[in-house]
C-alpha positions in Angstrom: 109.3 149.4 83.0 111.7 147.3 85.0 112.4 143.7 84.2 111.8 141.2 87.0 113.0 137.6 87.3 111.1 135.0 89.3 113.0 132.0 90.7 111.3 128.8 91.8 113.4 126.1 93.4 112.5 122.7 94.9 114.4 119.7 96.2 113.1 116.3 95.1 112.5 113.4 97.5 115.1 110.7 97.3 115.4 109.2 93.9 112.7 111.5 92.4 114.8 114.2 90.8 114.0 113.2 87.2 110.3 113.1 88.1 110.4 116.6 89.7 112.3 117.9 86.6 109.6 116.5 84.3 106.8 117.8 86.5 108.3 121.4 86.5 108.9 121.4 82.8 105.3 120.3 82.1 103.7 123.1 84.2 102.0 125.7 82.0 101.7 129.3 83.0 98.6 131.3 82.1 100.8 134.0 80.6 103.9 133.8 78.5 107.1 135.1 80.1 109.8 136.8 78.1 112.0 133.8 78.8 111.8 130.6 80.9 114.7 128.3 81.8 114.9 125.2 83.8 118.0 124.0 85.7 119.1 121.1 87.9 121.7 121.1 90.7 123.3 118.6 93.0 121.0 117.2 95.6 118.1 116.6 93.1 117.2 120.3 93.1 115.2 121.8 90.2 115.2 125.5 89.5 112.9 127.4 87.1 113.5 131.0 86.3 111.1 133.2 84.3 111.7 136.8 83.1 109.0 139.3 82.8 108.7 142.9 81.6 107.0 144.0 84.8 107.7 145.7 88.2 108.9 143.5 91.0 105.6 143.7 92.9 103.5 142.8 89.8 100.9 140.0 90.0 102.7 137.4 87.9 102.0 133.7 87.4 104.3 131.3 89.3 104.7 127.6 89.3 102.6 125.8 91.9 103.7 123.6 94.7 104.3 120.0 93.5 102.7 117.1 95.3 104.1 116.8 98.9 105.6 113.3 98.2 107.6 114.6 95.3 109.7 117.1 97.4 111.6 117.2 100.7 110.5 120.7 101.7 108.3 123.6 100.5 109.3 125.3 97.3 111.5 128.4 97.7 110.6 131.5 95.6 112.4 134.7 95.0 112.0 137.8 92.8 114.9 139.7 91.5 115.0 143.1 89.7 117.5 143.4 86.8 119.9 146.2 86.8 121.3 145.4 83.4 124.2 143.3 82.1 127.9 144.2 82.0 
């Protein structure tokens, strides 16, 4: 089986980066990923990555959209297939 990484990224509304971070960290998933990490970046962006032992096209749980007033744009989502580490 191939490992897949799901990436969820949102940009907070002005002054609400901390609130978006806490919201994202509090979101449960109905299944447990192999690994889950939460990051922040300049511009009040919050990034959550989850790793799964599944194919890239598998039906996997993802974080939902936060409330519209918490973000400046729709969430961006990507899936990546791992090809190992060097």
